[in-house]
Structures are given as C-alpha cells and as structure tokens.
ROTI-714335 format. One record per atom (N, C-alpha, C): residue number from 1; x, y, z. Coordinates in steps of 0.02 Angstrom, whole numbers, m for minus. Example, Ala and Ser with C-alpha at 12.3 -4.5 7.8 and 13.67 -1.06 7.14 Angstrom:
// ROTI-714335
<1, <660, m284, 390>>;
<1, <615, m225, 390>>;
<1, <660, m165, 390>>;
<2, <642, m112, 354>>;
<2, <684, m53, 357>>;
<2, <645, 2, 394>>;
***
This chain:
// ROTI-714335
<1, <1392, m68, m701>>;
<1, <1345, m122, m688>>;
<1, <1280, m98, m654>>;
<2, <1224, m116, m669>>;
<2, <1169, m97, m641>>;
<2, <1152, m119, m571>>;
<3, <1131, m77, m523>>;
<3, <1124, m98, m462>>;
<3, <1070, m154, m449>>;
<4, <1066, m200, m414>>;
<4, <1023, m254, m401>>;
<4, <950, m230, m380>>;
<5, <901, m263, m402>>;
<5, <841, m242, m380>>;
<5, <823, m242, m298>>;
<6, <861, m291, m275>>;
<6, <847, m316, m207>>;
<6, <927, m312, m173>>;
<7, <938, m269, m154>>;
<7, <1010, m243, m118>>;
<7, <1005, m285, m53>>;
<8, <1080, m284, m30>>;
<8, <1085, m316, 38>>;
<8, <1055, m273, 92>>;
<9, <1046, m207, 88>>;
<9, <1009, m166, 144>>;
<9, <931, m187, 138>>;
<10, <908, m189, 77>>;
<10, <835, m214, 68>>;
<10, <826, m278, 95>>;
<11, <859, m318, 82>>;
<11, <853, m390, 101>>;
<11, <858, m401, 168>>;
<12, <910, m370, 204>>;
<12, <915, m370, 275>>;
<12, <856, m355, 322>>;
<13, <810, m310, 285>>;
<13, <758, m281, 314>>;
<13, <697, m329, 301>>;
<14, <690, m355, 240>>;
<14, <627, m388, 220>>;
<14, <636, m465, 234>>;
<15, <693, m501, 246>>;
<15, <694, m570, 260>>;
<15, <682, m589, 325>>;
<16, <683, m551, 381>>;
<16, <667, m577, 436>>;
<16, <590, m577, 450>>;
<17, <551, m550, 401>>;
<17, <480, m543, 409>>;
<17, <449, m610, 377>>;
<18, <488, m641, 336>>;
<18, <462, m696, 297>>;
<18, <454, m760, 342>>;
<19, <395, m800, 329>>;
<19, <385, m867, 372>>;
<19, <443, m914, 341>>;
<20, <452, m968, 393>>;
<20, <502, m1010, 371>>;
<20, <483, m1061, 317>>;
<21, <517, m1086, 278>>;
<21, <498, m1135, 219>>;
<21, <465, m1197, 255>>;
<22, <408, m1215, 235>>;
<22, <380, m1276, 261>>;
<22, <426, m1344, 231>>;
<23, <425, m1392, 280>>;
<23, <470, m1450, 262>>;
<23, <436, m1481, 206>>;
<24, <486, m1516, 173>>;
<24, <461, m1554, 105>>;
<24, <487, m1632, 120>>;
<25, <448, m1666, 150>>;
<25, <473, m1732, 183>>;
<25, <477, m1792, 118>>;
<26, <442, m1772, 62>>;
<26, <440, m1807, 0>>;
<26, <496, m1781, m48>>;
<27, <536, m1742, m28>>;
<27, <581, m1711, m71>>;
<27, <556, m1684, m138>>;
<28, <576, m1689, m187>>;
<28, <565, m1653, m251>>;
<28, <605, m1594, m265>>;
<29, <579, m1551, m315>>;
<29, <620, m1494, m335>>;
<29, <622, m1447, m288>>;
<30, <675, m1416, m261>>;
<30, <677, m1365, m212>>;
<30, <646, m1294, m241>>;
<31, <606, m1258, m189>>;
<31, <566, m1197, m215>>;
<31, <623, m1148, m240>>;
<32, <602, m1098, m267>>;
<32, <646, m1035, m291>>;
<32, <650, m989, m224>>;
<33, <711, m974, m217>>;
<33, <732, m947, m152>>;
<33, <700, m875, m147>>;
<34, <682, m861, m86>>;
<34, <638, m799, m81>>;
<34, <665, m740, m104>>;
<35, <733, m730, m98>>;
<35, <764, m672, m124>>;
<35, <759, m665, m209>>;
<36, <768, m720, m232>>;
<36, <757, m726, m311>>;
<36, <685, m703, m321>>;
<37, <635, m736, m276>>;
<37, <572, m724, m302>>;
<37, <549, m644, m299>>;
<38, <568, m620, m232>>;
<38, <564, m547, m228>>;
<38, <593, m500, m289>>;
<39, <651, m520, m310>>;
<39, <677, m492, m368>>;
<39, <639, m491, m436>>;
<40, <614, m549, m444>>;
<40, <557, m559, m505>>;
<40, <492, m512, m490>>;
<41, <472, m516, m431>>;
<41, <404, m472, m417>>;
<41, <430, m413, m427>>;
<42, <477, m386, m402>>;
<42, <495, m306, m406>>;
<42, <504, m291, m484>>;
<43, <533, m339, m522>>;
<43, <547, m336, m585>>;
<43, <483, m324, m633>>;
<44, <432, m366, m613>>;
<44, <374, m366, m650>>;
<44, <324, m301, m630>>;
<45, <336, m280, m569>>;
<45, <297, m223, m543>>;
<45, <334, m160, m574>>;
<46, <388, m155, m570>>;
<46, <425, m90, m600>>;
<46, <427, m81, m675>>;
<47, <426, m148, m709>>;
<47, <432, m136, m783>>;
<47, <361, m140, m819>>;
<48, <298, m171, m775>>;
<48, <236, m177, m804>>;
<48, <228, m230, m852>>;
<49, <281, m272, m856>>;
<49, <270, m333, m898>>;
<49, <221, m388, m881>>;
<50, <184, m424, m922>>;
<50, <154, m470, m888>>;
<50, <193, m528, m859>>;
<51, <154, m564, m810>>;
<51, <199, m605, m772>>;
<51, <228, m667, m807>>;
<52, <192, m688, m861>>;
<52, <219, m741, m900>>;
<52, <277, m719, m940>>;
<53, <295, m657, m946>>;
<53, <350, m635, m990>>;
<53, <413, m620, m952>>;
<54, <411, m645, m887>>;
<54, <468, m628, m842>>;
<54, <529, m672, m876>>;
<55, <589, m629, m889>>;
<55, <633, m668, m918>>;
<55, <670, m725, m882>>;
<56, <670, m790, m903>>;
<56, <701, m843, m868>>;
<56, <779, m832, m850>>;
<57, <818, m792, m891>>;
<57, <882, m791, m882>>;
<57, <900, m746, m817>>;
<58, <842, m714, m785>>;
<58, <866, m687, m723>>;
<58, <868, m725, m668>>;
<59, <846, m787, m676>>;
<59, <850, m838, m616>>;
<59, <802, m831, m564>>;
<60, <751, m810, m577>>;
<60, <687, m788, m527>>;
<60, <636, m840, m531>>;
<61, <646, m894, m571>>;
<61, <592, m943, m582>>;
<61, <545, m908, m634>>;
<62, <477, m951, m640>>;
<62, <439, m927, m686>>;
<62, <404, m866, m656>>;
<63, <359, m831, m698>>;
<63, <323, m776, m682>>;
<63, <267, m794, m642>>;
<64, <230, m855, m648>>;
<64, <180, m879, m611>>;
<64, <202, m899, m534>>;
<65, <269, m922, m538>>;
<65, <309, m935, m466>>;
<65, <308, m871, m430>>;
<66, <320, m819, m468>>;
<66, <335, m757, m425>>;
<66, <263, m727, m405>>;
<67, <218, m742, m443>>;
<67, <155, m703, m437>>;
<67, <118, m747, m371>>;
<68, <135, m813, m367>>;
<68, <107, m848, m310>>;
<68, <144, m827, m246>>;
<69, <210, m820, m258>>;
<69, <233, m794, m189>>;
<69, <214, m729, m169>>;
<70, <203, m683, m210>>;
<70, <166, m617, m204>>;
<70, <101, m629, m168>>;
<71, <64, m672, m191>>;
<71, <m4, m692, m164>>;
<71, <8, m719, m92>>;
<72, <52, m763, m85>>;
<72, <53, m794, m22>>;
<72, <84, m741, 35>>;
<73, <130, m698, 11>>;
<73, <149, m650, 69>>;
<73, <103, m596, 82>>;
<74, <56, m583, 30>>;
<74, <3, m545, 40>>;
<74, <m42, m576, 87>>;
<75, <m60, m638, 79>>;
<75, <m107, m672, 134>>;
<75, <m69, m672, 198>>;
<76, <m10, m686, 215>>;
<76, <32, m687, 274>>;
<76, <41, m622, 299>>;
<77, <22, m566, 268>>;
<77, <22, m496, 298>>;
<77, <104, m476, 291>>;
<78, <143, m503, 250>>;
<78, <208, m482, 241>>;
<78, <218, m415, 220>>;
<79, <175, m396, 167>>;
<79, <186, m338, 128>>;
<79, <163, m267, 187>>;
<80, <104, m280, 217>>;
<80, <86, m238, 271>>;
<80, <144, m230, 325>>;
<81, <163, m279, 348>>;
<81, <215, m276, 408>>;
<81, <276, m242, 374>>;
<82, <295, m247, 316>>;
<82, <359, m224, 280>>;
<82, <346, m146, 274>>;
<83, <279, m132, 253>>;
<83, <270, m45, 244>>;
<83, <277, m24, 314>>;
<84, <241, m54, 368>>;
<84, <245, m22, 431>>;
<84, <315, m9, 457>>;
<85, <361, m64, 447>>;
<85, <428, m60, 467>>;
<85, <474, m5, 429>>;
<86, <454, 5, 373>>;
<86, <479, 64, 334>>;
<86, <456, 123, 359>>;
<87, <391, 131, 378>>;
<87, <360, 192, 403>>;
<87, <399, 217, 476>>;
<88, <406, 156, 507>>;
<88, <442, 169, 582>>;
<88, <520, 196, 568>>;
<89, <551, 175, 511>>;
<89, <619, 201, 509>>;
<89, <622, 269, 479>>;
<90, <565, 291, 441>>;
<90, <557, 355, 421>>;
<90, <545, 396, 475>>;
<91, <501, 371, 521>>;
<91, <461, 412, 571>>;
<91, <538, 434, 624>>;
<92, <566, 382, 639>>;
<92, <610, 391, 695>>;
<92, <673, 432, 664>>;
<93, <678, 439, 605>>;
<93, <726, 488, 571>>;
<93, <696, 553, 557>>;
<94, <635, 561, 573>>;
<94, <596, 624, 564>>;
<94, <587, 653, 493>>;
<95, <578, 592, 450>>;
<95, <570, 606, 381>>;
<95, <499, 606, 357>>;
<96, <454, 592, 401>>;
<96, <382, 602, 376>>;
<96, <357, 670, 403>>;
<97, <322, 703, 344>>;
<97, <310, 775, 363>>;
<97, <225, 757, 378>>;
<98, <205, 772, 437>>;
<98, <142, 762, 468>>;
<98, <97, 822, 459>>;
<99, <132, 882, 436>>;
<99, <85, 944, 433>>;
<99, <28, 942, 385>>;
<100, <31, 900, 335>>;
<100, <m27, 895, 287>>;
<100, <m24, 827, 266>>;
<101, <m87, 798, 249>>;
<101, <m105, 727, 225>>;
<101, <m140, 735, 170>>;
<102, <m140, 700, 115>>;
<102, <m191, 695, 62>>;
<102, <m212, 627, 45>>;
<103, <m276, 625, 22>>;
<103, <m302, 573, m2>>;
<103, <m334, 572, m70>>;
<104, <m313, 516, m107>>;
<104, <m339, 520, m180>>;
<104, <m349, 441, m187>>;
<105, <m378, 435, m252>>;
<105, <m404, 374, m269>>;
<105, <m387, 357, m336>>;
<106, <m394, 291, m355>>;
<106, <m391, 273, m432>>;
<106, <m433, 214, m446>>;
<107, <m468, 211, m498>>;
<107, <m508, 162, m513>>;
<107, <m476, 104, m556>>;
<108, <m493, 38, m545>>;
<108, <m464, m17, m591>>;
<108, <m511, m66, m599>>;
<109, <m524, m105, m655>>;
<109, <m561, m157, m668>>;
<109, <m553, m204, m624>>;
<110, <m610, m251, m611>>;
<110, <m604, m314, m570>>;
<110, <m648, m359, m606>>;
<111, <m616, m388, m655>>;
<111, <m661, m438, m693>>;
<111, <m670, m502, m658>>;
<112, <m626, m516, m615>>;
<112, <m639, m581, m573>>;
<112, <m682, m571, m518>>;
<113, <m707, m518, m501>>;
<113, <m750, m501, m451>>;
<113, <m715, m491, m373>>;
<114, <m744, m510, m328>>;
<114, <m724, m499, m265>>;
<114, <m758, m459, m216>>;
<115, <m751, m465, m142>>;
<115, <m785, m423, m109>>;
<115, <m778, m346, m119>>;
<116, <m715, m324, m134>>;
<116, <m717, m251, m145>>;
<116, <m716, m237, m217>>;
<117, <m792, m246, m240>>;
<117, <m799, m239, m316>>;
<117, <m874, m216, m319>>;
<118, <m878, m163, m366>>;
<118, <m944, m128, m374>>;
<118, <m946, m98, m453>>;
<119, <m1003, m73, m465>>;
<119, <m1002, m47, m527>>;
<119, <m969, 21, m529>>;
<120, <m927, 27, m586>>;
<120, <m877, 76, m594>>;
<120, <m913, 135, m632>>;
<121, <m930, 197, m605>>;
<121, <m970, 242, m635>>;
<121, <m925, 282, m695>>;
<122, <m860, 261, m694>>;
<122, <m819, 292, m752>>;
<122, <m803, 235, m807>>;
<123, <m828, 191, m804>>;
<123, <m814, 129, m851>>;
<123, <m881, 91, m865>>;
<124, <m945, 137, m881>>;
<124, <m1002, 111, m900>>;
<124, <m1033, 58, m847>>;
<125, <m1016, 65, m793>>;
<125, <m1052, 17, m739>>;
<125, <m1016, m50, m738>>;
<126, <m970, m67, m764>>;
<126, <m932, m120, m766>>;
<126, <m892, m135, m695>>;
<127, <m889, m204, m676>>;
<127, <m859, m219, m612>>;
<127, <m796, m189, m603>>;
<128, <m787, m162, m541>>;
<128, <m717, m123, m529>>;
<128, <m705, m115, m453>>;
<129, <m647, m95, m439>>;
<129, <m628, m79, m374>>;
<129, <m587, m12, m376>>;
<130, <m578, 16, m316>>;
<130, <m549, 76, m312>>;
<130, <m491, 83, m249>>;
<131, <m431, 101, m270>>;
<131, <m379, 107, m217>>;
<131, <m381, 177, m195>>;
<132, <m390, 182, m126>>;
<132, <m380, 246, m93>>;
<132, <m314, 259, m56>>;
<133, <m266, 307, m77>>;
<133, <m211, 320, m48>>;
<133, <m202, 372, m5>>;
<134, <m174, 359, 61>>;
<134, <m171, 416, 102>>;
<134, <m82, 436, 96>>;
<135, <m65, 486, 90>>;
<135, <11, 510, 86>>;
<135, <17, 571, 138>>;
<136, <89, 575, 155>>;
<136, <100, 637, 190>>;
<136, <125, 697, 148>>;
<137, <138, 753, 170>>;
<137, <153, 808, 124>>;
<137, <205, 796, 69>>;
<138, <245, 751, 81>>;
<138, <303, 733, 28>>;
<138, <278, 676, m19>>;
<139, <220, 646, m11>>;
<139, <204, 595, m58>>;
<139, <214, 526, m26>>;
<140, <239, 520, 29>>;
<140, <260, 456, 67>>;
<140, <193, 427, 72>>;
<141, <182, 362, 53>>;
<141, <124, 315, 58>>;
<141, <116, 308, 142>>;
<142, <64, 328, 175>>;
<142, <42, 311, 239>>;
<142, <m3, 249, 239>>;
<143, <m62, 243, 194>>;
<143, <m106, 185, 208>>;
<143, <m135, 193, 134>>;
<144, <m166, 126, 113>>;
<144, <m198, 115, 72>>;
<144, <m264, 71, 81>>;
<145, <m316, 86, 55>>;
<145, <m370, 50, 61>>;
<145, <m400, 17, m12>>;
<146, <m430, m35, m14>>;
<146, <m470, m57, m76>>;
<146, <m542, m62, m61>>;
<147, <m587, m25, m108>>;
<147, <m652, m29, m92>>;
<147, <m686, m42, m166>>;
<148, <m756, m45, m169>>;
<148, <m795, m45, m233>>;
<148, <m773, 17, m265>>;
<149, <m778, 12, m328>>;
<149, <m765, 73, m376>>;
<149, <m817, 124, m369>>;
<150, <m877, 106, m343>>;
<150, <m924, 155, m327>>;
<150, <m922, 197, m266>>;
<151, <m871, 176, m221>>;
<151, <m870, 215, m165>>;
<151, <m832, 277, m161>>;
<152, <m858, 335, m145>>;
<152, <m826, 404, m150>>;
<152, <m786, 420, m91>>;
<153, <m736, 450, m107>>;
<153, <m680, 463, m53>>;
<153, <m706, 493, 6>>;
<154, <m752, 527, 7>>;
<154, <m780, 556, 69>>;
<154, <m808, 510, 109>>;
<155, <m830, 456, 91>>;
<155, <m862, 398, 128>>;
<155, <m817, 360, 156>>;
<156, <m753, 362, 140>>;
<156, <m697, 318, 172>>;
<156, <m641, 350, 206>>;
<157, <m654, 422, 218>>;
<157, <m608, 475, 247>>;
<157, <m581, 445, 307>>;
<158, <m631, 435, 355>>;
<158, <m617, 411, 417>>;
<158, <m578, 337, 415>>;
<159, <m607, 295, 380>>;
<159, <m565, 231, 370>>;
<159, <m507, 240, 351>>;
<160, <m494, 289, 310>>;
<160, <m429, 284, 272>>;
<160, <m374, 312, 320>>;
<161, <m395, 371, 358>>;
<161, <m354, 397, 405>>;
<161, <m345, 341, 459>>;
<162, <m390, 301, 491>>;
<162, <m377, 255, 543>>;
<162, <m336, 195, 514>>;
<163, <m318, 190, 460>>;
<163, <m290, 141, 422>>;
<163, <m204, 155, 425>>;
<164, <m194, 214, 444>>;
<164, <m120, 239, 445>>;
<164, <m106, 217, 518>>;
<165, <m46, 164, 515>>;
<165, <m29, 130, 583>>;
<165, <2, 181, 622>>;
<166, <16, 157, 688>>;
<166, <60, 189, 731>>;
<166, <125, 204, 705>>;
<167, <154, 257, 707>>;
<167, <223, 263, 685>>;
<167, <270, 296, 733>>;
<168, <325, 262, 743>>;
<168, <373, 286, 790>>;
<168, <404, 362, 774>>;
<169, <420, 406, 824>>;
<169, <438, 461, 813>>;
<169, <506, 476, 842>>;
<170, <542, 530, 827>>;
<170, <611, 533, 847>>;
<170, <608, 544, 931>>;
<171, <555, 564, 948>>;
<171, <542, 570, 1023>>;
<171, <470, 552, 1042>>;
<172, <454, 525, 1099>>;
<172, <394, 515, 1122>>;
<172, <364, 449, 1098>>;
<173, <289, 451, 1107>>;
<173, <262, 385, 1097>>;
<173, <252, 382, 1014>>;
<174, <238, 328, 992>>;
<174, <221, 320, 915>>;
<174, <156, 366, 902>>;
<175, <159, 395, 837>>;
<175, <107, 434, 816>>;
<175, <55, 401, 784>>;
<176, <m8, 399, 810>>;
<176, <m69, 366, 788>>;
<176, <m142, 415, 786>>;
<177, <m171, 404, 740>>;
<177, <m243, 430, 749>>;
<177, <m295, 390, 769>>;
<178, <m327, 405, 831>>;
<178, <m379, 369, 859>>;
<178, <m441, 372, 815>>;
<179, <m477, 312, 810>>;
<179, <m539, 305, 773>>;
<179, <m599, 364, 799>>;
<180, <m635, 387, 763>>;
<180, <m684, 432, 781>>;
<180, <m734, 432, 732>>;
<181, <m798, 466, 755>>;
<181, <m857, 468, 703>>;
<181, <m840, 526, 662>>;
<182, <m891, 537, 622>>;
<182, <m890, 587, 568>>;
<182, <m893, 657, 614>>;
<183, <m935, 658, 658>>;
<183, <m946, 724, 693>>;
<183, <m884, 739, 726>>;
<184, <m855, 684, 770>>;
<184, <m801, 698, 809>>;
<184, <m742, 723, 757>>;
<185, <m738, 690, 699>>;
<185, <m681, 721, 653>>;
<185, <m699, 795, 633>>;
<186, <m753, 814, 624>>;
<186, <m764, 885, 608>>;
<186, <m745, 925, 666>>;
<187, <m768, 903, 728>>;
<187, <m747, 945, 790>>;
<187, <m669, 940, 795>>;
<188, <m640, 893, 793>>;
<188, <m563, 890, 789>>;
<188, <m529, 933, 736>>;
<189, <m561, 938, 685>>;
<189, <m524, 989, 638>>;
<189, <m537, 1058, 654>>;
<190, <m588, 1079, 680>>;
<190, <m606, 1144, 699>>;
<190, <m558, 1159, 757>>;
<191, <m559, 1122, 809>>;
<191, <m514, 1136, 875>>;
<191, <m443, 1141, 842>>;
<192, <m410, 1091, 796>>;
<192, <m347, 1102, 779>>;
<192, <m337, 1148, 721>>;
<193, <m389, 1188, 707>>;
<193, <m378, 1238, 653>>;
<193, <m360, 1199, 576>>;
<194, <m379, 1143, 569>>;
<194, <m366, 1103, 513>>;
<194, <m418, 1122, 465>>;
<195, <m395, 1137, 396>>;
<195, <m444, 1150, 335>>;
<195, <m448, 1096, 297>>;
<196, <m501, 1074, 274>>;
<196, <m522, 1025, 229>>;
<196, <m522, 1052, 155>>;
<197, <m485, 1025, 114>>;
<197, <m503, 1059, 54>>;
<197, <m500, 1007, m3>>;
<198, <m546, 1008, m37>>;
<198, <m560, 962, m103>>;
<198, <m532, 987, m165>>;
<199, <m493, 947, m194>>;
<199, <m467, 963, m254>>;
<199, <m508, 989, m312>>;
<200, <m500, 1049, m337>>;
<200, <m542, 1070, m396>>;
<200, <m605, 1106, m378>>;
<201, <m597, 1117, m303>>;
<201, <m660, 1163, m274>>;
<201, <m629, 1207, m240>>;
<202, <m665, 1277, m246>>;
<202, <m639, 1332, m204>>;
<202, <m688, 1342, m150>>;
<203, <m651, 1371, m92>>;
<203, <m689, 1389, m30>>;
<203, <m756, 1435, m50>>;
<204, <m802, 1438, m6>>;
<204, <m860, 1487, m20>>;
<204, <m826, 1558, m28>>;
<205, <m782, 1579, 18>>;
<205, <m764, 1645, 19>>;
<205, <m712, 1663, m35>>;
<206, <m692, 1618, m69>>;
<206, <m654, 1627, m134>>;
<206, <m700, 1630, m194>>;
<207, <m759, 1611, m192>>;
<207, <m794, 1614, m246>>;
<207, <m823, 1688, m263>>;
<208, <m841, 1691, m334>>;
<208, <m851, 1768, m353>>;
<208, <m927, 1774, m324>>;
***
C-alpha cells in the first residue's frame, strides 16, 4: 500500500500551526477537514494536474476547495511558519550545511498581474514574475523571494540573504544573517574569505 501523502508525523507538525475553524452559527455543510485539504494540496502540487482535476474519490473535496485553503493558509503565514519550523528541526540536528549557499531564480508568467510583476525579458516582454531561491550546500531551501520578472539576481542578493530566518543550531544561539548594505556585504565577504562565484563565468585569473 502506498504511503499517505500526509503522514501522522507530518500532520503532528503542521496541525498546531493552523488557526481554529471559525464558528458556523447558521449551520450548513461542514467544511472539508484540514488534513484532507492538505492531502489534496500536496497531490496537486506533486502531480502537476490542474486543480479542477483533483479526483473526488480521494475525499479531499473539490480542487477549488483545496486551492482556497492553500490561499487562506498563505495569507495567514502558515507556510512560512511551517518552513521555519522544519529549518529549526534540521538546524538542531546539524543537518544544514552552512559552508556554502547558492542563489538561483526562475521566471514564470503572471497573466493576472500583481505587485511582483514586470516585463519578462525572456518571454517577449510579457508580464511575469521571478522566484529567487536560496539553498544550502545540499540544496535545502532556506528562503524564497518573489519579484518582477525583470529583476536581476544581483539586485536582490542582500534581500534574499536577509530572508533566511534565524535557524536554531545544535549549540548556541540561532544562526541568522544581519541586514547590511552592499558595501558592508562586500567587506564582510573579504574579511571572511568568502568568494562570490557567478554560474557560467570564470574569475579573471582563470581567463586566458
């Protein structure tokens, strides 16, 4: 039998973060349970199917019900809190490799517009957004930012690093990067001996 998408261990971490269900003084049909909605959300995101094609036999409600729950939890900060919780658990176990972090991005269309929207230079100037992802040396996601599609990675470097939350360590205080200016960032890299490398480019000393 296939393992459930939402295991008991996962649900024990996620459920305490959820807000209480609002009262329904007029009665009506009871809402889909949160665990079932989370199962539907994970199924759609993992399979890549459209929301309206979520199989009804899964018992997760309709695809739009799961999508609205995803939207509501995003607005309530549930996903950010859950991500921070997972990072804390990994940090306390010493499973985050801070020796190197990488920043990369991917553009996506934004037909509905929004604040983080701009002309996409890779899609004939159509409206788009860009996701900037910071990962540790092993690829564990540390932070994600959403900007306009025409924002270059270099312009959001400091903001992306500052988006990494304080993460608990096996010993000592939570690890966190303080905000700094571009000049301070360059100075900190020199003092720490940190080398900034851009994918696809070679250092001057390596050039013929």
